[in-house]
All heavy atoms as an XYZ file, in Angstrom:
879
protein
N       0.459      7.936     -4.776
C      -0.344      8.231     -5.946
C       0.514      8.126     -7.208
O       0.418      8.963     -8.083
C      -0.954      9.618     -5.809
N       1.346      7.116     -7.276
C       2.188      6.917     -8.454
C       1.378      6.325     -9.599
O       0.442      5.563     -9.368
C       3.330      5.947     -8.130
C       4.444      6.447     -7.237
C       5.383      5.300     -6.895
C       5.197      7.573     -7.890
N       1.758      6.643    -10.830
C       1.120      5.970    -11.957
C       1.487      4.479    -11.950
O       2.416      4.063    -11.254
C       1.698      6.680    -13.178
C       2.875      7.435    -12.702
C       2.742      7.626    -11.229
N       0.759      3.687    -12.718
C       1.002      2.243    -12.770
C       2.441      1.923    -13.167
O       3.036      0.983    -12.653
C       0.025      1.589    -13.736
N       2.999      2.706    -14.068
C       4.384      2.513    -14.502
C       5.144      3.812    -14.233
O       5.317      4.639    -15.130
C       4.430      2.147    -15.986
C       5.829      1.808    -16.460
O       6.669      1.431    -15.622
O       6.080      1.916    -17.675
N       5.604      4.007    -12.980
C       6.245      5.279    -12.640
C       7.542      5.504    -13.400
O       8.269      4.566    -13.704
C       6.505      5.161    -11.138
C       6.485      3.716    -10.838
C       5.621      3.059    -11.873
N       7.804      6.763    -13.697
C       9.048      7.123    -14.375
C      10.216      7.005    -13.400
O      10.031      6.903    -12.181
C       8.955      8.559    -14.891
O       8.926      9.461    -13.793
N      11.408      7.038    -13.953
C      12.600      7.038    -13.104
C      12.578      8.240    -12.169
O      12.968      8.143    -11.003
C      13.864      7.066    -13.966
C      14.027      5.802    -14.807
O      13.469      4.746    -14.431
O      14.712      5.881    -15.839
N      12.112      9.378    -12.658
C      12.042     10.594    -11.848
C      11.045     10.437    -10.707
O      11.299     10.891     -9.587
C      11.667     11.804    -12.710
C      12.731     12.194    -13.720
C      12.735     11.310    -14.974
O      11.738     10.596    -15.243
O      13.758     11.310    -15.678
N       9.907      9.782    -10.983
C       8.934      9.525     -9.919
C       9.568      8.684     -8.810
O       9.411      8.989     -7.623
C       7.712      8.777    -10.455
C       6.720      9.627    -11.164
N       6.341      9.385    -12.458
C       6.015     10.711    -10.757
C       5.449     10.270    -12.823
N       5.246     11.100    -11.818
N      10.258      7.628     -9.212
C      10.869      6.745     -8.213
C      11.967      7.455     -7.443
O      12.134      7.228     -6.239
C      11.394      5.476     -8.884
C      10.311      4.545     -9.436
C      10.941      3.341    -10.126
C       9.359      4.105     -8.348
N      12.690      8.338     -8.084
C      13.706      9.104     -7.370
C      13.037     10.034     -6.351
O      13.536     10.193     -5.228
C      14.567      9.900     -8.345
C      15.688     10.635     -7.685
N      16.648      9.997     -6.916
C      16.000     11.950     -7.652
C      17.497     10.896     -6.451
N      17.125     12.085     -6.882
N      11.909     10.623     -6.727
C      11.157     11.466     -5.786
C      10.671     10.673     -4.587
O      10.732     11.151     -3.442
N      10.217      9.443     -4.818
C       9.788      8.578     -3.712
C      10.979      8.270     -2.820
O      10.855      8.248     -1.586
C       9.148      7.272     -4.248
C       8.917      6.268     -3.120
C       7.847      7.577     -4.958
N      12.128      8.066     -3.420
C      13.335      7.781     -2.637
C      13.650      8.932     -1.678
O      13.958      8.715     -0.506
C      14.523      7.550     -3.577
C      15.812      7.263     -2.868
C      16.933      7.029     -3.873
N      18.155      6.693     -3.183
C      19.336      7.185     -3.476
N      19.472      8.036     -4.478
N      20.399      6.837     -2.813
N      13.550     10.144     -2.157
C      13.823     11.312     -1.321
C      12.805     11.407     -0.190
O      13.162     11.632      0.976
C      13.833     12.587     -2.184
C      15.058     12.570     -3.114
C      13.827     13.842     -1.314
C      15.011     13.608     -4.219
N      11.530     11.219     -0.516
C      10.485     11.284      0.510
C      10.618     10.140      1.520
O      10.380     10.336      2.715
C       9.108     11.263     -0.145
C       8.767     12.489     -0.988
C       7.439     12.279     -1.706
C       8.737     13.738     -0.135
N      11.012      8.969      1.048
C      11.206      7.829      1.946
C      12.334      8.104      2.934
O      12.252      7.752      4.113
C      11.496      6.563      1.137
N      13.367      8.744      2.453
C      14.487      9.085      3.324
C      14.028     10.033      4.433
O      14.340      9.842      5.614
C      15.605      9.733      2.502
C      16.898      9.923      3.267
C      17.960     10.600      2.431
C      18.306      9.797      1.202
N      19.492     10.314      0.497
N      13.223     11.027      4.072
C      12.707     11.972      5.059
C      11.792     11.272      6.063
O      11.859     11.528      7.264
C      11.964     13.096      4.366
C      12.865     14.006      3.582
C      12.070     15.065      2.863
N      12.920     15.846      1.980
C      12.479     16.638      1.033
N      11.180     16.786      0.841
N      13.316     17.305      0.278
N      10.931     10.388      5.561
C      10.020      9.653      6.448
C      10.805      8.763      7.408
O      10.452      8.648      8.583
C       9.045      8.820      5.621
N      11.858      8.164      6.907
C      12.672      7.304      7.763
C      13.344      8.112      8.869
O      13.358      7.695     10.028
C      13.722      6.581      6.922
C      14.579      5.651      7.726
C      15.540      4.904      6.851
N      16.497      4.173      7.654
C      17.641      3.703      7.200
N      17.959      3.854      5.932
N      18.456      3.057      7.985
N      13.872      9.263      8.532
C      14.501     10.104      9.549
C      13.485     10.536     10.608
O      13.777     10.528     11.804
C      15.143     11.339      8.922
C      16.328     11.038      8.027
C      16.710     11.932      7.040
C      17.060      9.866      8.145
C      17.796     11.675      6.205
C      18.136      9.602      7.317
C      18.499     10.512      6.352
O      19.564     10.253      5.528
N      12.283     10.891     10.191
C      11.236     11.284     11.143
C      10.860     10.103     12.036
O      10.684     10.265     13.250
C      10.013     11.804     10.400
N      10.754      8.919     11.451
C      10.409      7.723     12.222
C      11.509      7.391     13.229
O      11.221      6.954     14.350
C      10.161      6.551     11.289
N      12.756      7.615     12.840
C      13.860      7.355     13.770
C      13.775      8.264     14.986
O      14.092      7.845     16.106
C      15.196      7.520     13.057
C      15.509      6.373     12.117
C      16.755      6.582     11.278
O      17.274      7.719     11.208
O      17.206      5.592     10.666
N      13.321      9.482     14.787
C      13.146     10.393     15.919
C      12.043      9.921     16.863
O      12.129     10.107     18.071
C      12.831     11.813     15.425
C      13.976     12.555     14.755
C      13.471     13.867     14.163
C      15.097     12.825     15.751
N      11.002      9.316     16.306
C       9.868      8.857     17.101
C      10.089      7.478     17.713
O       9.319      7.050     18.574
C       8.611      8.840     16.240
N      11.115      6.792     17.296
C      11.347      5.412     17.703
C      11.331      5.200     19.217
O      10.705      4.256     19.689
C      12.650      4.890     17.094
C      12.962      3.422     17.321
C      11.872      2.539     16.716
C      14.303      3.075     16.705
N      11.978      6.051     20.018
C      11.989      5.792     21.458
C      10.594      5.734     22.096
O      10.390      5.008     23.059
C      12.795      6.959     22.030
C      13.660      7.404     20.898
C      12.826      7.184     19.663
N       9.648      6.446     21.551
C       8.303      6.429     22.124
C       7.337      5.548     21.340
O       6.307      5.143     21.867
C       7.717      7.856     22.199
O       7.708      8.424     20.900
C       8.522      8.724     23.139
N       7.641      5.235     20.109
C       6.717      4.458     19.273
C       6.896      2.950     19.422
O       5.993      2.186     19.110
C       6.869      4.864     17.813
N       8.068      2.509     19.860
C       8.283      1.099     20.152
C       8.510      0.182     18.966
O       8.914      0.597     17.895
N       8.198     -1.108     19.208
C       8.502     -2.168     18.260
C       7.834     -2.007     16.891
O       8.462     -2.264     15.866
C       8.148     -3.519     18.869
C       8.813     -4.679     18.199
C       8.674     -5.934     19.036
C       9.651     -6.961     18.538
N       9.721     -8.112     19.421
N       6.560     -1.592     16.822
C       5.973     -1.406     15.486
C       6.748     -0.387     14.645
O       6.905     -0.566     13.440
C       4.552     -0.926     15.783
C       4.249     -1.462     17.142
C       5.558     -1.410     17.873
N       7.246      0.659     15.290
C       8.033      1.652     14.561
C       9.359      1.055     14.113
O       9.845      1.363     13.023
C       8.271      2.882     15.426
N       9.922      0.202     14.922
C      11.170     -0.468     14.545
C      10.962     -1.341     13.308
O      11.804     -1.370     12.401
C      11.655     -1.313     15.721
O      12.791     -2.047     15.376
N       9.832     -2.022     13.240
C       9.518     -2.846     12.066
C       9.288     -1.967     10.829
O       9.674     -2.329      9.728
C       8.309     -3.715     12.354
C       8.612     -4.798     13.368
C       7.420     -5.709     13.576
N       7.754     -6.715     14.564
C       7.013     -7.004     15.623
N       5.871     -6.373     15.833
N       7.389     -7.929     16.476
N       8.630     -0.840     11.041
C       8.432      0.109      9.944
C       9.775      0.589      9.415
O       9.983      0.660      8.204
C       7.598      1.300     10.425
C       7.529      2.417      9.429
C       6.696      2.340      8.332
C       8.294      3.563      9.595
C       6.629      3.374      7.400
C       8.231      4.605      8.690
C       7.403      4.506      7.586
N      10.704      0.898     10.318
C      12.025      1.368      9.899
C      12.769      0.300      9.094
O      13.442      0.620      8.114
C      12.852      1.799     11.106
C      12.469      3.152     11.683
C      13.136      3.381     13.028
C      12.842      4.261     10.721
N      12.637     -0.946      9.492
C      13.288     -2.022      8.742
C      12.700     -2.113      7.329
O      13.440     -2.271      6.346
C      13.131     -3.350      9.473
N      11.381     -1.995      7.232
C      10.738     -2.019      5.920
C      11.151     -0.809      5.086
O      11.387     -0.918      3.881
C       9.217     -2.065      6.080
N      11.240      0.334      5.730
C      11.634      1.554      5.025
C      13.073      1.445      4.521
O      13.378      1.890      3.420
C      11.476      2.768      5.945
C      11.696      4.083      5.257
S      10.556      4.415      3.896
C       9.114      4.909      4.808
N      13.927      0.831      5.307
C      15.310      0.635      4.860
C      15.335     -0.253      3.614
O      16.059      0.024      2.662
C      16.160      0.013      5.956
C      17.615     -0.161      5.547
C      18.436     -0.784      6.643
C      19.887     -0.939      6.277
N      20.209     -1.399      4.958
N      14.507     -1.293      3.606
C      14.416     -2.158      2.430
C      13.956     -1.395      1.199
O      14.500     -1.571      0.108
N      12.966     -0.532      1.384
C      12.479      0.289      0.273
C      13.575      1.225     -0.215
O      13.794      1.359     -1.423
C      11.251      1.093      0.708
C      10.683      2.053     -0.330
C      10.110      1.283     -1.517
C       9.635      2.952      0.294
N      14.275      1.852      0.709
C      15.361      2.754      0.323
C      16.469      2.007     -0.409
O      17.052      2.545     -1.351
C      15.929      3.454      1.552
C      15.077      4.599      2.029
C      15.760      5.313      3.175
O      15.622      4.915      4.319
N      16.498      6.337      2.850
N      16.746      0.786     -0.002
C      17.763     -0.013     -0.686
C      17.353     -0.270     -2.135
O      18.162     -0.122     -3.057
C      18.003     -1.340      0.034
C      18.737     -1.179      1.356
O      19.283     -0.086      1.626
O      18.741     -2.159      2.135
N      16.089     -0.651     -2.337
C      15.589     -0.916     -3.692
C      15.656      0.351     -4.536
O      16.136      0.338     -5.671
C      14.144     -1.464     -3.633
C      13.477     -1.419     -5.002
C      14.128     -2.874     -3.079
N      15.187      1.465     -3.965
C      15.171      2.722     -4.716
C      16.582      3.262     -4.956
O      16.847      3.872     -5.989
C      14.302      3.756     -4.001
C      12.807      3.423     -3.994
C      12.048      4.385     -3.089
C      12.230      3.433     -5.390
N      17.477      3.031     -4.020
C      18.873      3.438     -4.203
C      19.534      2.641     -5.315
O      20.272      3.194     -6.139
N      19.258      1.352     -5.357
C      19.800      0.503     -6.419
C      19.274      0.978     -7.775
O      20.019      1.059     -8.751
C      19.391     -0.953     -6.165
C      19.996     -1.941     -7.102
C      21.466     -2.212     -6.861
O      22.014     -1.832     -5.814
O      22.093     -2.800     -7.763
N      17.997      1.303     -7.810
C      17.394      1.797     -9.048
C      18.061      3.090     -9.498
O      18.469      3.229    -10.652
C      15.889      2.020     -8.843
C      15.209      2.582    -10.037
N      15.053      3.931    -10.222
C      14.669      1.982    -11.122
C      14.446      4.139    -11.370
N      14.195      2.965    -11.928
N      18.196      4.036     -8.595
C      18.779      5.330     -8.957
C      20.232      5.191     -9.384
O      20.671      5.827    -10.348
C      18.655      6.324     -7.793
C      19.174      7.703     -8.094
C      18.417      8.408     -9.212
O      17.291      8.058     -9.528
N      19.031      9.408     -9.802
N      20.986      4.342     -8.699
C      22.383      4.119     -9.088
C      22.471      3.563    -10.504
O      23.329      3.969    -11.292
C      23.064      3.156     -8.113
C      23.291      3.756     -6.740
O      23.101      4.989     -6.568
O      23.646      2.994     -5.815
N      21.569      2.635    -10.843
C      21.570      2.054    -12.182
C      21.180      3.086    -13.236
O      21.771      3.136    -14.315
C      20.624      0.852    -12.239
N      20.194      3.937    -12.919
C      19.762      4.986    -13.852
C      20.929      5.918    -14.159
O      21.213      6.228    -15.321
C      18.565      5.777    -13.279
C      18.302      7.048    -14.065
C      17.313      4.907    -13.250
N      21.616      6.345    -13.118
C      22.734      7.276    -13.291
C      23.877      6.606    -14.056
O      24.443      7.192    -14.981
C      23.212      7.817    -11.928
C      24.509      8.594    -12.054
C      22.125      8.694    -11.297
N      24.205      5.384    -13.689
C      25.306      4.680    -14.371
C      24.993      4.485    -15.849
O      25.853      4.711    -16.708
C      25.559      3.332    -13.701
N      23.757      4.079    -16.140
C      23.369      3.855    -17.537
C      23.480      5.138    -18.355
O      23.921      5.126    -19.505
C      21.944      3.318    -17.576
C      21.521      2.766    -18.903
C      20.143      2.128    -18.860
O      19.500      2.087    -17.797
O      19.708      1.677    -19.931
N      23.126      6.252    -17.747
C      23.199      7.539    -18.450
C      24.640      8.008    -18.627
O      24.956      8.700    -19.601
C      22.401      8.592    -17.688
N      25.510      7.641    -17.719
C      26.889      8.142    -17.770
C      27.823      7.314    -18.641
O      28.916      7.772    -18.986
C      27.450      8.253    -16.351
C      26.726      9.330    -15.578
C      27.602     10.009    -14.597
N      26.905     11.133    -14.002
C      26.901     11.403    -12.727
N      27.594     10.654    -11.898
N      26.246     12.445    -12.268
N      27.432      6.132    -18.991
C      28.305      5.287    -19.811
C      28.683      5.977    -21.120
O      29.872      6.078    -21.431
C      27.690      3.892    -20.037
C      27.716      3.113    -18.724
C      28.412      3.128    -21.142
C      26.895      1.846    -18.729
N      27.731      6.514    -21.876
C      28.125      7.202    -23.116
C      29.004      8.427    -22.854
O      29.929      8.709    -23.617
C      26.795      7.628    -23.741
C      25.757      6.774    -23.109
C      26.279      6.440    -21.744
N      28.749      9.131    -21.779
C      29.563     10.299    -21.438
C      30.995      9.894    -21.116
O      31.940     10.588    -21.479
C      28.962     11.034    -20.234
C      27.592     11.608    -20.482
C      26.930     12.074    -19.183
O      27.462     11.907    -18.098
N      25.739     12.643    -19.323
N      31.143      8.768    -20.445
C      32.477      8.314    -20.058
C      33.319      7.917    -21.262
O      34.545      8.002    -21.228
C      32.366      7.137    -19.091
N      32.656      7.510    -22.332
C      33.390      7.112    -23.530
C      34.022      8.292    -24.246
O      35.048      8.145    -24.899
C      32.462      6.373    -24.497
C      32.011      5.011    -24.036
C      31.005      4.441    -25.016
C      33.189      4.086    -23.885
N      33.374      9.438    -24.128
C      33.902     10.611    -24.809
C      34.026     10.367    -26.297
O      33.079     10.020    -26.968
N      35.213     10.504    -26.796
C      35.448     10.340    -28.241
C      36.086      8.989    -28.570
O      36.577      8.807    -29.678
C      36.348     11.470    -28.756
O      37.580     11.428    -28.038
C      35.682     12.823    -28.604
N      36.096      8.073    -27.609
C      36.686      6.748    -27.862
C      35.968      6.068    -29.017
O      34.771      6.214    -29.189
C      36.591      5.899    -26.606
N      36.730      5.362    -29.805
C      36.168      4.689    -30.984
C      36.628      3.238    -31.001
O      37.563      2.862    -30.335
C      36.625      5.384    -32.264
C      36.104      6.789    -32.371
C      36.611      7.428    -33.659
N      36.265      8.820    -33.682
C      35.306      9.333    -34.434
N      34.626      8.553    -35.228
N      35.048     10.607    -34.395
N      35.952      2.481    -31.812
C      36.371      1.097    -32.020
C      35.289      0.111    -31.621
O      34.445      0.386    -30.786
N      35.368     -1.039    -32.248
C      34.383     -2.079    -32.027
C      34.415     -2.588    -30.599
O      33.381     -2.793    -29.987
C      34.636     -3.250    -32.996
O      34.674     -2.743    -34.324
C      33.566     -4.299    -32.887
N      35.605     -2.763    -30.051
C      35.723     -3.282    -28.681
C      35.134     -2.300    -27.665
O      34.471     -2.701    -26.725
C      37.176     -3.575    -28.344
C      37.694     -4.774    -29.067
C      39.144     -5.018    -28.718
N      39.674     -6.050    -29.565
C      40.466     -7.000    -29.130
N      40.830     -7.056    -27.887
N      40.898     -7.913    -29.971
N      35.395     -1.037    -27.883
C      34.852     -0.008    -26.986
C      33.327     -0.005    -27.058
O      32.635      0.008    -26.038
C      35.424      1.389    -27.319
C      34.714      2.466    -26.532
C      36.923      1.417    -27.063
N      32.801     -0.047    -28.262
C      31.350     -0.056    -28.451
C      30.731     -1.301    -27.822
O      29.686     -1.227    -27.172
C      31.005      0.020    -29.930
N      31.376     -2.428    -27.995
C      30.876     -3.673    -27.417
C      30.854     -3.594    -25.893
O      29.860     -3.924    -25.251
C      31.740     -4.855    -27.878
C      31.316     -6.159    -27.284
C      30.207     -6.832    -27.779
C      32.026     -6.712    -26.228
C      29.814     -8.053    -27.221
C      31.633     -7.920    -25.672
C      30.533     -8.595    -26.158
N      31.959     -3.152    -25.317
C      32.050     -3.043    -23.859
C      31.015     -2.064    -23.309
O      30.355     -2.338    -22.308
C      33.456     -2.616    -23.449
N      30.856     -0.929    -23.988
C      29.876      0.069    -23.542
C      28.468     -0.502    -23.626
O      27.643     -0.295    -22.718
C      29.988      1.331    -24.389
N      28.182     -1.232    -24.672
C      26.864     -1.847    -24.817
C      26.583     -2.863    -23.729
O      25.478     -2.912    -23.181
N      27.577     -3.652    -23.405
C      27.414     -4.644    -22.334
C      27.196     -3.968    -20.988
O      26.366     -4.404    -20.189
C      28.654     -5.556    -22.262
C      28.850     -6.490    -23.422
C      27.706     -7.489    -23.605
N      27.400     -8.255    -22.419
C      27.851     -9.463    -22.151
N      28.623    -10.081    -23.013
N      27.504    -10.078    -21.043
N      27.961     -2.909    -20.723
C      27.774     -2.175    -19.465
C      26.383     -1.553    -19.382
O      25.717     -1.627    -18.345
C      28.848     -1.097    -19.318
C      30.256     -1.593    -19.023
C      31.250     -0.440    -19.119
C      30.321     -2.247    -17.651
N      25.950     -0.949    -20.471
C      24.620     -0.342    -20.492
C      23.540     -1.403    -20.298
O      22.559     -1.180    -19.578
C      24.411      0.418    -21.800
N      23.723     -2.540    -20.919
C      22.768     -3.648    -20.769
C      22.703     -4.111    -19.316
O      21.623     -4.342    -18.765
C      23.207     -4.795    -21.676
C      22.331     -6.015    -21.603
C      22.883     -7.152    -22.456
O      24.071     -7.123    -22.837
O      22.105     -8.069    -22.731
N      23.843     -4.224    -18.683
C      23.901     -4.643    -17.276
C      23.161     -3.652    -16.385
O      22.391     -4.042    -15.507
C      25.353     -4.773    -16.832
C      25.474     -5.093    -15.343
C      26.900     -5.203    -14.925
N      27.375     -6.505    -15.370
C      28.640     -6.857    -15.412
N      29.568     -6.002    -15.074
N      28.996     -8.058    -15.803
N      23.389     -2.374    -16.608
C      22.717     -1.356    -15.786
C      21.213     -1.339    -16.053
O      20.410     -1.137    -15.142
C      23.325      0.015    -16.031
C      24.758      0.149    -15.546
C      24.961     -0.230    -14.082
O      24.056      0.007    -13.245
O      26.033     -0.780    -13.757
N      20.826     -1.580    -17.283
C      19.396     -1.645    -17.618
C      18.730     -2.813    -16.880
O      17.633     -2.659    -16.324
C      19.220     -1.803    -19.129
O      17.855     -1.897    -19.444
N      19.382     -3.958    -16.849
C      18.838     -5.113    -16.113
C      18.766     -4.812    -14.627
O      17.800     -5.180    -13.951
C      19.680     -6.356    -16.363
C      19.389     -7.036    -17.673
C      19.953     -8.458    -17.724
N      21.317     -8.570    -17.261
C      22.394     -8.492    -18.047
N      22.259     -8.294    -19.333
N      23.601     -8.622    -17.536
N      19.777     -4.153    -14.107
C      19.804     -3.788    -12.690
C      18.635     -2.846    -12.359
O      17.966     -3.007    -11.347
C      21.152     -3.113    -12.402
C      21.408     -2.760    -10.991
C      22.848     -2.241    -10.881
N      22.998     -1.411     -9.720
C      23.849     -0.429     -9.607
N      24.653     -0.137    -10.612
N      23.940      0.270     -8.514
N      18.384     -1.902    -13.253
C      17.273     -0.955    -13.069
C      15.945     -1.699    -13.104
O      15.070     -1.479    -12.264
C      17.333      0.119    -14.152
C      16.243      1.165    -14.028
C      16.457      2.312    -15.013
N      16.688      1.906    -16.381
C      15.730      1.661    -17.274
N      14.467      1.756    -16.941
N      16.044      1.316    -18.496
N      15.768     -2.601    -14.059
C      14.520     -3.360    -14.180
C      14.290     -4.269    -12.966
O      13.158     -4.421    -12.498
C      14.509     -4.179    -15.471
C      14.454     -3.340    -16.731
C      13.259     -2.397    -16.743
O      12.161     -2.744    -16.357
N      13.501     -1.157    -17.171
N      15.354     -4.852    -12.462
C      15.237     -5.704    -11.272
C      14.778     -4.879    -10.070
O      13.912     -5.311     -9.301
C      16.581     -6.382    -10.984
C      16.544     -7.346     -9.840
C      17.895     -8.010     -9.643
C      17.862     -8.910     -8.423
N      19.176     -9.487     -8.134
N      15.332     -3.697     -9.907
C      14.918     -2.827     -8.802
C      13.460     -2.411     -8.974
O      12.700     -2.387     -8.001
C      15.829     -1.604     -8.721
N      13.063     -2.084    -10.197
C      11.652     -1.724    -10.457
C      10.725     -2.874    -10.074
O       9.667     -2.670     -9.499
C      11.445     -1.383    -11.929
C      11.831      0.003    -12.286
C      11.524      0.248    -13.766
N      11.563      1.657    -14.018
C      10.545      2.493    -13.833
N       9.398      2.039    -13.423
N      10.685      3.769    -14.063
N      11.132     -4.092    -10.406
C      10.315     -5.265    -10.093
C      10.196     -5.473     -8.584
O       9.176     -5.970     -8.105
C      10.902     -6.501    -10.763
N      11.195     -5.094     -7.831
C      11.191     -5.250     -6.371
C      10.458     -4.123     -5.655
O      10.103     -4.252     -4.487
C      12.629     -5.296     -5.850
O      13.325     -6.366     -6.417
N      10.233     -3.025     -6.350
C       9.650     -1.844     -5.726
C       8.267     -2.108     -5.125
O       8.002     -1.744     -3.982
C       9.579     -0.679     -6.720
C       8.804      0.495     -6.222
C       9.322      1.313     -5.234
C       7.534      0.769     -6.714
C       8.602      2.393     -4.755
C       6.809      1.849     -6.253
C       7.344      2.665     -5.257
N       7.376     -2.727     -5.884
C       5.997     -2.932     -5.416
C       5.941     -3.712     -4.114
O       5.213     -3.355     -3.189
C       5.159     -3.642     -6.479
O       5.010     -2.828     -7.595
N       6.708     -4.770     -4.038
C       6.719     -5.584     -2.822
C       7.287     -4.792     -1.645
O       6.743     -4.836     -0.538
C       7.526     -6.857     -3.033
C       7.555     -7.760     -1.826
C       8.370     -9.018     -2.057
O       8.953     -9.205     -3.113
N       8.417     -9.880     -1.071
N       8.358     -4.065     -1.863
C       8.951     -3.257     -0.796
C       7.974     -2.183     -0.334
O       7.855     -1.904      0.860
C      10.262     -2.635     -1.267
N       7.248     -1.593     -1.287
C       6.282     -0.546     -0.939
C       5.124     -1.121     -0.122
O       4.708     -0.527      0.871
C       5.755      0.131     -2.204
C       4.781      1.209     -1.878
C       3.435      1.148     -1.996
C       5.081      2.498     -1.346
N       2.874      2.333     -1.574
C       3.860      3.165     -1.170
C       6.267      3.141     -1.008
C       3.793      4.459     -0.668
C       6.187      4.425     -0.510
C       4.976      5.065     -0.340
N       4.612     -2.277     -0.531
C       3.519     -2.913      0.225
C       3.947     -3.210      1.655
O       3.179     -3.038      2.605
C       3.046     -4.185     -0.471
C       2.167     -3.918     -1.684
C       1.484     -5.185     -2.185
N       2.410     -6.239     -2.565
C       2.975     -6.356     -3.756
N       2.711     -5.472     -4.702
N       3.799     -7.345     -4.016
N       5.176     -3.638      1.825
C       5.679     -3.939      3.170
C       5.741     -2.668      4.015
O       5.358     -2.672      5.184
C       7.060     -4.594      3.070
C       7.571     -5.067      4.403
C       8.763     -6.011      4.246
N       9.115     -6.524      5.543
C      10.211     -6.169      6.197
N      11.073     -5.344      5.656
N      10.470     -6.670      7.385
N       6.205     -1.577      3.420
C       6.258     -0.301      4.146
C       4.852      0.138      4.547
O       4.628      0.566      5.671
C       6.958      0.790      3.296
C       6.675      2.174      3.830
C       8.449      0.532      3.246
N       3.904      0.031      3.619
C       2.522      0.427      3.936
C       1.954     -0.399      5.085
O       1.338      0.141      6.006
C       1.631      0.283      2.701
C       1.816      1.363      1.692
C       0.827      1.230      0.545
O       0.650      0.118      0.033
O       0.234      2.261      0.198
N       2.156     -1.701      5.038
C       1.636     -2.589      6.076
C       2.260     -2.254      7.433
O       1.550     -2.099      8.432
C       1.939     -4.036      5.696
C       1.472     -5.055      6.708
C       1.835     -6.459      6.252
C       1.483     -7.488      7.298
N       1.920     -8.831      6.903
N       3.568     -2.154      7.469
C       4.248     -1.858      8.735
C       3.925     -0.440      9.216
O       3.829     -0.192     10.413
C       5.763     -2.029      8.588
C       6.201     -3.406      8.169
C       5.832     -4.467      9.181
C       6.315     -5.824      8.707
N       5.903     -6.899      9.585
N       3.747      0.475      8.279
C       3.409      1.844      8.642
C       2.041      1.957      9.272
O       1.841      2.719     10.236
N       1.074      1.213      8.740
C      -0.277      1.238      9.336
C      -0.245      0.772     10.774
O      -0.920      1.318     11.640
C      -1.236      0.379      8.516
C      -1.768      1.055      7.275
C      -2.932      0.284      6.675
N      -2.582     -1.065      6.258
C      -2.053     -1.365      5.077
N      -1.813     -0.418      4.195
N      -1.768     -2.620      4.769
N       0.553     -0.242     11.037
C       0.643     -0.771     12.408
C       1.420      0.166     13.333
O       1.096      0.292     14.505
C       1.303     -2.141     12.399
C       0.422     -3.185     11.777
C       1.051     -4.543     11.829
N       0.157     -5.517     11.229
C       0.557     -6.686     10.801
N       1.823     -7.040     10.896
N      -0.304     -7.521     10.270
N       2.433      0.787     12.803
C       3.292      1.629     13.645
C       2.655      2.971     13.987
O       2.864      3.489     15.079
C       4.623      1.873     12.933
N       1.884      3.517     13.082
C       1.421      4.897     13.265
C      -0.090      5.025     13.391
O      -0.674      6.019     13.034
C       1.923      5.776     12.113
C       3.376      5.564     11.848
C       3.924      5.070     10.724
C       4.472      5.791     12.746
N       5.300      4.995     10.843
C       5.654      5.429     12.077
C       4.566      6.260     14.061
C       6.914      5.518     12.675
C       5.815      6.349     14.637
C       6.967      5.991     13.953
N      -0.761      4.006     13.908
C      -2.210      4.138     14.088
C      -2.557      4.998     15.252
O      -1.907      5.324     16.109
C      -2.948      2.830     14.209
C      -2.203      1.643     14.649
C      -3.111      0.473     14.782
N      -2.253     -0.677     14.905
C      -2.661     -1.861     15.150
N      -3.913     -2.088     15.298
N      -1.843     -2.860     15.249
């Protein structure tokens, strides 16, 4: 039930819930068989996307903190480039989220009917 444009916090919450669902599915794997194995592979893909997103969010937020009181044009330029890189990384993960989520839903329907 995510909004059309989920916040970073929403996606982090999904990441935590996905991790729990994956652990539960791993426990059921011996009796659930191949469909559950496919679900786990899809869930791992989703966790990878969400982990990449969260890492980028945290890195982007910490860049200014890491600078502390450093000054100078070169420092500002480097910090801006790093922040830009993390922003692109975050956007790329967001773009991959929908596809990863659809795959989890599809595999989940088959595994847990």
